[in-house]
N, C-alpha and C positions, 0 to 999 in steps of 0.2 A: 188372536186374528183368525180363528178357524173359518170365519165366513169368507175372507179373502182367499184363503187357501182351497176351501171348498169350491168357490167360483173359478178357481184356476185362472184368475185374471192375468197373473204374471205370466202364464204361458199363452193363453188364447189370445188375449189383447195385445201382447208384445208382438206375436207373430202377425195378427191382423194389422196391426199399425205399421209394421215394417213393410208388409206386402202392399198396403195402401200407398205409403210414401214412395216405395220403389216403382210402383205403377204410375203414380202422379208424375214422377220425374222422367219416367220412361216414355209415356205417351204424350205428355204436355199438349201440344196443338195437333197432334196427328188425328186424322180422320180416315173413315173407310166408307165405301159405298156398300149399303146393305139393302136387301130387298124390303119393300114396303108396299102396303096396299093403297098408298097415296096416288095421286094422278099421274106421277112419273114412273111408278113401278119400282124405283129405288130412291134412297135418300142418302145424303152424306151426313154420317154421325161422327161426332168427336169421340174418340176412344175412352176419353176420361168419364163419359157417362156410365161405363161399366166398373170404373175403379172402385167405388164405394162397396161394392158387393162383398169382397172378401172380409173387410173390416166389420161390416153389419153381421155378417155370418159368424165371425168370431165372437162378437158381442152376444148373439143369441146363444152360442154354445156356452159361453161364460155364465150367462144368466140361467141356462138350463142345467148347469152343474149345481145340484142342490141336494140338501138332505131334507127331504119333504116332511117327515114327521116332526123332527125338531123346530123346523121353521114355522109349520103351521101352529104348533102348540106353544111356541115359545112366547116370552113377553117382549123381547127386544124387537124394535122396528127394522126388520130385514128389509121390508120394501123401501125405507127411505135409504138404506146403503145401497140397494140395487139402483134406485134413481140416482145416487151419487156416482156410481160406477158408469151408469149410462151417460149422464150429463157431462161427466169428466172425460169420457171417451170422445164424445161429440166435440167438446171444447178443444181437446188436444188436436183432433182431426182438422178442425176449422183453422186453428192457429197454424199447424204445421203445413197444411196445404197452401195457406195464404203466404207463409214465409218461402215455401219451395216455389210457389208461383212468382213471387217477387224476385227471388234469385235467378230464375231462368227467364223472367220477362213474360209470363204466360197467365193472362187472366182466366183462360180455360182451366188451367191447373188450380188457380186460386178458388174457382167456383166448386171444385171437388169436395171442399169441406161443407159447404151449403147443402150439397146433395147427400153427404153422409147424414146431416141432420134430418132431412126429409125422409130418406129411406129407413133411418132408424126409427122414427115415429111410425112410419108405415108398418115396420116389422113388429113393433111393440103393439100396435093396434091388432095386427093379425095374430100375434101371439096371444093376446087376451081373448080374442074371439075363437080361434081354432087350435091353440096349443101349439105344437111343434110345427104344424102346417103353416103357421104364421111366417116361418122362414122363407116361404116361397113368394111372399108378397112383394118384397123389393125386386126380386128377379122378374116376377110377372109384370111389374110396373116398368121396368126397363124394356122389356120386350113389347109391351103395349106402346110405349114411346117410340120405339123403332118401327113398329108395324103400322100404327095409325096416328102418330103424333106429329106428323109434318103435313103442312099444306103444300109446300113445294120442297125441293131437294134441301135447301138450307133455312126453311121458314117454319120453326115449330109452333104448334099451337100454345097459347098461354098456360093451359092446365098440365102441360107436360112437366115443367119446373126444371127438370134435369139438363136439358140442352140450352137453357136460357142463358144469356150472358151475365156476367158477374154483377153488373149494376142494375139488372132488372128488379125493381122493388116488388113486384108481385111475387116473383120467385123466392126473394128472401122471406117475405110475409108467409108465403105458402109453406115453405120449409119450417119456419118458426111455429106456425099454427099446427102443422103435422107432428112435430116433436112435442108440443104441448099436449096435443090429444093422446099421443102414444104414452107419454109419461103418466098422464091421468089414468089411462086404462091400465098401465103397469101397476100403479099404486091400488086401483080398485080390485084388481084381480090377483094380487100378489100371493096371498095366503091360500086361495083357492085353486091356483093353477096346478095342474097335475104334472 
């Protein structure tokens, strides 16, 4: 299992998942007033919007830990293994955040898993297009949501996905679509990624 050791999943993803769960439990329904370009000048943002960033960054670090020459010239389908580790990480995050949110009674905490799926897809798409610079896509999206994603202090636009409530069907569909696009981009560029 040199692939798993090379990816350092047991280190990066373990730390990322532990950070994710700790932040979900710590922030739950807490919010903060942040500056915005909206009509009020500031918006109230749930802090769980920021929670997926460490886990998505850990996944990016894991996927970037590679032996380039053997993976490009090899006959084994490393891209499918990378997809498996990506989807496995997202699945664990969705289940864990849903369970943690159920325990503490927070639907906002439960939605954090959906946000991991969306931001992971965005990271994979950015990684396919811009290499390591793709790591900035999830953080840039979160900043865009805070700065221009709200009509009023508690009313996000539908395109934002992250601050939407747990039961919002367009947010779930958007997260699933972004993850699918990201995984497709990951498969297409796996062997050529520098």
